C-alpha positions as CSV (number, residue, x, y, z in Angstrom):
1,X,-0.1,-0.2,-0.1
2,X,1.3,3.7,-0.2
3,X,2.4,5.4,2.5
4,X,0.2,7.6,4.6
5,X,-0.6,10.8,2.4
6,X,0.3,9.8,-0.9
7,X,-1.8,8.7,-3.6
8,X,-1.7,5.9,-6.2
9,X,-0.9,8.4,-8.8
10,X,1.6,9.7,-6.3
11,X,3.2,6.6,-5.6
12,X,3.4,4.6,-9.0
13,X,5.0,8.3,-11.3
14,X,3.5,11.4,-10.3
15,X,1.3,11.6,-12.8
16,X,-1.1,9.6,-14.6
17,X,0.4,6.5,-16.4
18,X,0.3,7.7,-19.5
19,X,2.8,10.0,-18.7
20,X,5.1,8.5,-17.3
21,X,8.5,8.6,-18.8
22,X,8.8,4.6,-18.5
23,X,6.7,1.7,-18.4
24,X,7.0,0.7,-15.0
25,X,7.4,3.8,-12.9
26,X,9.3,5.3,-9.9
27,X,8.5,2.0,-8.2
28,X,6.7,3.4,-5.3
29,X,9.8,6.3,-5.1
30,X,12.5,3.4,-4.7
31,X,13.7,4.0,-8.7
32,X,14.8,7.4,-7.5
33,X,16.8,6.8,-4.6
34,X,18.9,4.4,-6.5
35,X,19.2,6.7,-9.0
36,X,20.3,9.5,-6.1
37,X,22.8,7.1,-5.3
38,X,24.3,6.4,-8.6
39,X,22.4,3.2,-9.7
40,X,20.3,3.4,-12.4
41,X,18.2,0.4,-13.8
42,X,16.9,0.5,-17.6
43,X,14.9,-1.9,-19.8
44,X,14.0,-1.6,-23.1
45,X,11.8,-4.4,-25.3
46,X,12.2,-3.7,-29.3
47,X,10.1,-6.0,-31.9
48,X,9.6,-5.5,-35.3
49,X,7.4,-6.8,-38.0
50,X,8.6,-6.7,-42.0
51,X,6.9,-7.9,-45.2
52,X,8.3,-8.1,-48.6
53,X,6.4,-6.7,-50.6
54,X,8.0,-7.6,-54.3
55,X,8.4,-10.4,-56.6
56,X,11.5,-12.0,-56.3
57,X,11.4,-12.2,-52.9
58,X,9.9,-14.2,-50.1
59,X,6.5,-12.5,-49.2
60,X,6.0,-13.4,-45.7
61,X,5.6,-11.4,-42.7
62,X,8.4,-12.0,-40.0
63,X,8.4,-10.8,-36.4
64,X,11.2,-10.8,-34.1
65,X,12.0,-9.2,-30.7
66,X,14.9,-7.9,-28.6
67,X,15.1,-7.3,-24.3
68,X,17.4,-5.0,-23.4
69,X,18.5,-4.4,-19.6
70,X,20.8,-2.6,-18.2
71,X,22.6,-1.0,-15.7
72,X,24.3,2.1,-14.8
73,X,26.2,2.8,-11.9
74,X,28.1,6.4,-10.9
75,X,30.3,5.4,-8.3
76,X,30.7,9.0,-6.8
77,X,28.1,9.3,-4.3
78,X,28.8,5.5,-2.6
79,X,32.2,5.3,-3.7
80,X,33.7,8.7,-3.6
81,X,35.3,8.1,-7.3
82,X,33.9,11.2,-9.6
83,X,33.9,11.1,-13.4
84,X,33.8,7.1,-13.5
85,X,30.9,5.0,-15.1
86,X,30.3,1.3,-14.3
87,X,27.8,0.0,-17.4
88,X,26.1,-3.4,-18.0
89,X,23.8,-4.9,-20.3
90,X,21.9,-8.2,-21.4
91,X,20.8,-9.1,-24.3
92,X,17.8,-11.6,-25.6
93,X,16.7,-11.5,-29.0
94,X,14.1,-14.2,-30.6
95,X,13.0,-14.7,-34.1
96,X,14.3,-15.3,-37.8
97,X,16.8,-13.1,-39.7
98,X,15.3,-10.7,-42.0
99,X,17.9,-10.4,-44.5
100,X,16.9,-14.1,-45.4
101,X,14.2,-13.9,-46.8
102,X,15.7,-10.5,-48.8
103,X,19.2,-11.6,-49.5
104,X,20.3,-7.7,-49.0
105,X,23.9,-7.6,-47.9
106,X,23.9,-4.3,-45.9
107,X,20.8,-5.3,-43.7
108,X,18.0,-3.8,-43.9
109,X,16.8,-4.3,-39.9
110,X,19.6,-3.0,-37.4
111,X,18.3,-5.7,-35.5
112,X,18.6,-9.1,-37.1
113,X,21.1,-11.4,-35.8
114,X,20.9,-14.5,-34.0
115,X,19.2,-15.9,-31.1
116,X,20.7,-13.9,-28.0
117,X,21.0,-14.6,-24.4
118,X,24.2,-12.9,-23.4
119,X,25.8,-10.3,-21.4
120,X,26.2,-8.0,-24.7
121,X,28.6,-5.4,-22.9
122,X,30.1,-4.7,-19.0
123,X,32.8,-2.2,-19.1
124,X,34.0,0.9,-16.5
125,X,35.0,4.2,-17.9
126,X,36.7,7.0,-15.9
127,X,37.3,10.5,-16.7
128,X,40.6,12.4,-16.2
129,X,42.3,15.3,-15.9
130,X,39.0,17.6,-16.1
131,X,36.9,15.5,-18.6
132,X,40.4,16.0,-21.0
133,X,41.4,12.2,-21.2
134,X,38.6,9.6,-20.9
135,X,39.5,5.8,-20.5
136,X,36.9,2.8,-21.2
137,X,38.0,-1.1,-20.8
138,X,36.0,-4.3,-20.8
139,X,33.2,-5.7,-23.3
140,X,32.6,-3.1,-25.3
141,X,30.2,-2.1,-28.9
142,X,33.0,-0.3,-30.6
143,X,30.4,1.2,-32.5
144,X,29.3,3.2,-29.1
145,X,32.8,5.0,-29.7
146,X,33.4,4.3,-33.6
147,X,31.9,5.8,-36.7
148,X,29.2,6.8,-34.6
149,X,26.9,9.2,-35.9
150,X,23.7,10.2,-34.0
151,X,21.8,12.3,-36.6
152,X,21.2,8.5,-38.3
153,X,19.7,7.0,-35.0
154,X,16.1,7.2,-36.0
155,X,16.8,5.1,-38.8
156,X,16.7,0.9,-38.9
157,X,19.2,-0.1,-42.3
158,X,22.1,-1.2,-40.6
159,X,24.6,1.2,-42.6
160,X,23.0,4.1,-40.9
161,X,24.6,2.7,-37.9
162,X,28.1,2.2,-39.6
163,X,30.0,1.6,-43.0
164,X,29.4,-1.8,-44.0
165,X,33.0,-1.4,-45.2
166,X,34.4,-2.1,-41.4
167,X,35.1,-5.5,-42.3
168,X,34.6,-7.7,-38.9
169,X,33.3,-4.3,-36.9
170,X,33.4,-5.6,-33.2
171,X,29.7,-4.4,-32.7
172,X,26.0,-6.0,-32.0
173,X,25.4,-8.6,-31.8
174,X,29.4,-9.6,-30.8
175,X,30.9,-6.6,-29.1
176,X,34.3,-7.6,-28.0
177,X,37.2,-7.0,-25.0
178,X,38.6,-4.2,-25.1
179,X,40.8,-0.9,-24.2
180,X,39.7,2.5,-25.3
181,X,41.2,5.7,-25.0
182,X,39.9,9.2,-25.8
183,X,41.5,12.4,-25.9
184,X,40.0,16.1,-25.5
185,X,42.4,18.7,-26.3
186,X,40.1,21.3,-27.1
187,X,36.4,22.1,-26.4
188,X,35.8,21.7,-30.4
189,X,38.6,18.5,-31.1
190,X,38.4,15.1,-29.8
191,X,40.9,11.6,-30.8
192,X,40.6,8.5,-29.8
193,X,42.1,4.6,-30.3
194,X,41.0,1.5,-29.4
195,X,42.4,-2.1,-29.2
196,X,39.6,-5.0,-29.3
197,X,40.2,-8.8,-29.1
198,X,39.9,-10.7,-32.4
199,X,37.9,-13.5,-30.4
200,X,35.3,-11.5,-28.9
201,X,34.7,-12.4,-25.4
202,X,37.3,-15.3,-24.4
203,X,40.7,-14.0,-24.2
204,X,42.0,-17.5,-22.6
205,X,42.8,-18.4,-26.0
206,X,44.3,-15.9,-28.3
207,X,43.9,-12.7,-26.1
208,X,45.1,-9.5,-28.0
209,X,47.7,-12.0,-30.3
210,X,45.6,-10.8,-33.3
211,X,43.6,-7.6,-32.5
212,X,41.0,-5.4,-34.1
213,X,42.6,-1.9,-33.9
214,X,40.7,1.5,-34.4
215,X,41.3,4.8,-34.2
216,X,39.2,8.6,-35.0
217,X,39.4,11.9,-35.2
218,X,37.1,14.7,-35.4
219,X,36.1,18.6,-34.8
220,X,32.8,19.4,-33.8
221,X,31.2,22.9,-32.8
222,X,28.9,24.3,-30.8
223,X,25.4,25.4,-31.6
224,X,25.0,29.0,-33.4
225,X,22.1,30.7,-33.9
226,X,19.2,28.7,-35.5
227,X,22.0,26.3,-36.4
228,X,22.5,23.3,-33.8
229,X,25.9,21.3,-33.9
230,X,28.0,19.1,-35.8
231,X,30.6,17.4,-36.3
232,X,33.6,16.0,-38.9
233,X,35.0,13.0,-38.4
234,X,37.6,10.4,-40.1
235,X,39.1,7.4,-38.8
236,X,41.3,3.8,-39.9
237,X,40.6,0.2,-38.9
238,X,42.8,-2.2,-38.9
239,X,41.9,-6.4,-39.0
240,X,45.0,-8.0,-37.8
241,X,43.6,-11.3,-38.2
242,X,44.3,-13.8,-40.8
243,X,41.0,-13.7,-43.6
244,X,40.1,-15.5,-47.0
245,X,40.6,-13.5,-50.0
246,X,37.9,-13.9,-53.0
247,X,40.6,-15.8,-55.5
248,X,40.6,-18.7,-52.6
249,X,43.9,-17.3,-50.5
250,X,44.9,-16.2,-47.6
251,X,45.9,-13.1,-46.7
252,X,47.2,-11.8,-43.0
253,X,45.5,-8.6,-42.1
254,X,43.3,-6.1,-43.9
255,X,42.5,-2.3,-43.2
256,X,40.3,0.3,-44.5
257,X,38.9,4.0,-43.5
258,X,35.6,6.1,-43.4
259,X,34.6,9.7,-43.2
260,X,31.1,11.4,-41.5
261,X,29.9,14.2,-41.3
262,X,26.5,15.9,-39.4
263,X,24.7,19.0,-38.9
264,X,21.7,20.1,-37.3
265,X,20.8,22.9,-39.8
266,X,17.8,24.2,-37.9
267,X,17.4,24.4,-34.6
268,X,13.8,25.4,-32.8
269,X,14.7,26.7,-29.9
270,X,19.1,27.8,-29.8
271,X,19.4,28.9,-26.3
272,X,17.8,25.7,-24.8
273,X,20.1,22.9,-25.2
274,X,17.5,20.2,-23.8
275,X,15.6,21.1,-26.6
276,X,15.7,18.4,-29.6
277,X,13.5,19.9,-31.8
278,X,15.0,20.5,-35.3
279,X,16.5,19.1,-38.7
280,X,19.7,17.6,-39.3
281,X,21.7,16.3,-42.2
282,X,24.4,13.6,-42.5
283,X,26.8,12.0,-44.6
284,X,29.6,9.1,-44.4
285,X,31.5,7.5,-46.4
286,X,33.8,4.3,-46.3
287,X,36.4,2.1,-47.9
288,X,38.0,-1.5,-47.2
289,X,40.0,-3.9,-49.5
290,X,38.2,-5.5,-52.2
291,X,40.0,-8.7,-52.1
292,X,38.9,-9.6,-48.7
293,X,35.8,-7.5,-48.0
294,X,32.5,-8.3,-49.8
295,X,31.5,-3.9,-49.6
296,X,35.0,-2.1,-51.2
297,X,32.9,1.4,-51.2
298,X,30.3,2.7,-49.8
299,X,28.5,6.2,-49.5
300,X,25.2,7.3,-47.6
301,X,23.4,10.5,-46.8
302,X,20.4,11.6,-45.2
303,X,18.5,14.0,-43.3
304,X,16.6,13.3,-40.1
305,X,13.9,15.9,-38.0
306,X,12.2,16.0,-34.9
307,X,9.2,17.6,-33.7
308,X,8.3,19.7,-37.1
309,X,4.8,18.9,-36.7
310,X,2.5,20.9,-34.2
311,X,1.7,19.2,-30.7
312,X,3.8,16.4,-31.7
313,X,7.7,17.3,-30.0
314,X,8.8,14.4,-29.9
315,X,8.3,12.4,-33.1
316,X,10.9,11.9,-35.0
317,X,11.1,11.6,-39.2
318,X,13.6,10.8,-41.8
319,X,15.5,10.0,-45.6
320,X,18.3,7.8,-46.1
321,X,19.6,7.0,-49.1
322,X,23.1,4.2,-48.7
323,X,25.1,2.7,-51.7
324,X,27.2,-0.1,-51.1
325,X,30.0,-0.7,-53.9
326,X,30.8,-4.5,-54.3
327,X,33.8,-5.8,-54.9
328,X,34.3,-7.0,-58.3
329,X,37.4,-9.3,-56.8
330,X,37.9,-12.5,-58.9
331,X,35.8,-15.0,-57.1
332,X,33.8,-12.4,-55.2
333,X,30.5,-13.3,-57.5
334,X,28.9,-10.2,-57.4
335,X,27.6,-8.9,-60.8
336,X,26.0,-5.3,-59.3
337,X,26.2,-2.7,-56.7
338,X,23.4,-3.0,-53.8
339,X,21.4,0.5,-52.7
340,X,18.8,0.9,-50.6
341,X,16.6,4.1,-49.7
342,X,14.8,4.2,-46.1
343,X,11.9,6.3,-45.4
344,X,10.2,5.9,-41.4
345,X,7.8,7.8,-39.4
346,X,8.5,7.8,-35.4
347,X,5.2,8.4,-33.3
348,X,5.9,8.6,-29.6
349,X,2.4,7.6,-28.5
350,X,3.4,8.2,-24.9
351,X,6.8,9.1,-23.3
352,X,7.2,5.3,-22.8
353,X,5.9,3.9,-25.6
354,X,6.6,4.4,-29.6
355,X,5.5,3.0,-33.2
356,X,8.0,3.4,-35.7
357,X,6.4,2.7,-39.6
358,X,9.7,1.7,-41.7
359,X,9.9,1.7,-45.6
360,X,12.8,0.8,-47.8
361,X,13.6,0.2,-51.5
362,X,16.6,-2.0,-52.0
363,X,18.0,-2.1,-55.8
364,X,20.0,-5.4,-56.3
365,X,19.8,-7.1,-52.8
366,X,23.4,-9.1,-52.7
367,X,24.5,-7.9,-55.8
368,X,22.9,-9.8,-57.8
369,X,20.3,-9.2,-60.6
370,X,17.4,-11.1,-59.9
371,X,15.4,-9.8,-57.8
372,X,16.0,-6.5,-59.4
373,X,14.9,-4.7,-56.2
374,X,12.3,-5.3,-53.3
375,X,10.2,-3.5,-51.0
376,X,10.0,-3.8,-47.5
377,X,7.8,-2.4,-44.8
378,X,8.9,-2.7,-41.7
379,X,6.3,-1.6,-38.1
380,X,8.6,-1.4,-34.7
381,X,7.5,-1.0,-31.6
382,X,9.4,0.3,-28.7
383,X,8.7,0.0,-24.9
384,X,10.8,1.6,-22.2
385,X,10.4,-0.2,-18.5
């Protein structure tokens, strides 16, 4: 029962349930108490239902889901350690892989993977020297640190998350044990590098004998007038493992590079740092060795917006085009390049519940002549616990 003098509304969320930021509310004020002491518990459930709408692909509906439970601990309130963060995350995923039906290489749905029941990430991060340095070690999703475009975060095509030229990139569904170091010499510049285990989760067999190395440097600028913040960055990666070549041989190591840019071109309230309403544009490029990588070149451009419609401040929308220049090396077997055009609208029904209809047109899925193109419709549902 609620404590004396409180109402059910106050006990569970502080306001009517449909206005809660999370489905389970405040747990009778336990959640805010934990957060005051540095412990934040969060959860999300995402489900995607997709249908191939074109001839030449499997025209069936498929449904899959991903449960994400995570814990963030700030040690300062209880242990007196400032500027540190511990993070642990658990994933459970069920359902088929959508690209098995469509045959595309880039991955039209960034949730797609095999069945998962695992600790996804577990790391500790420490900021040093007045936040001029940052050290992060543990099992890390490399895409959280490298080749990441926040302006493209609403799209579900995997290439919007990172360039498909990053061969064997240690990201979802298989992050890797790693050490990452970043420096912030000025307010408008940064650089960083990471070393990731080649065998992902198990250090006992190979350790860092054949690591995945990656680095990135970038320039940022704050909002100015109705222009929001922006960033340009470039990175280089090197996989030291032994890889198979398309001609049947083996190769010790391969490498590639990428570049990205994003800019909020219009911000509703320039002076309000917490106002997310606005319009952003972004672009990305990637290159990899065509002797070992299916995708030798990649270009992506897009535009995304939040809060453009009256009384719909949290709704988002966007259009994204991505082109994958596939390897023409002997034995690769590709006859065409693959490209995709995506559009979505995310409707924030309540603060904790969102619906996102998404439509994609994929030209030459898998780099083959047939099917010539494919249409795929997806409905994503997201619930924050």
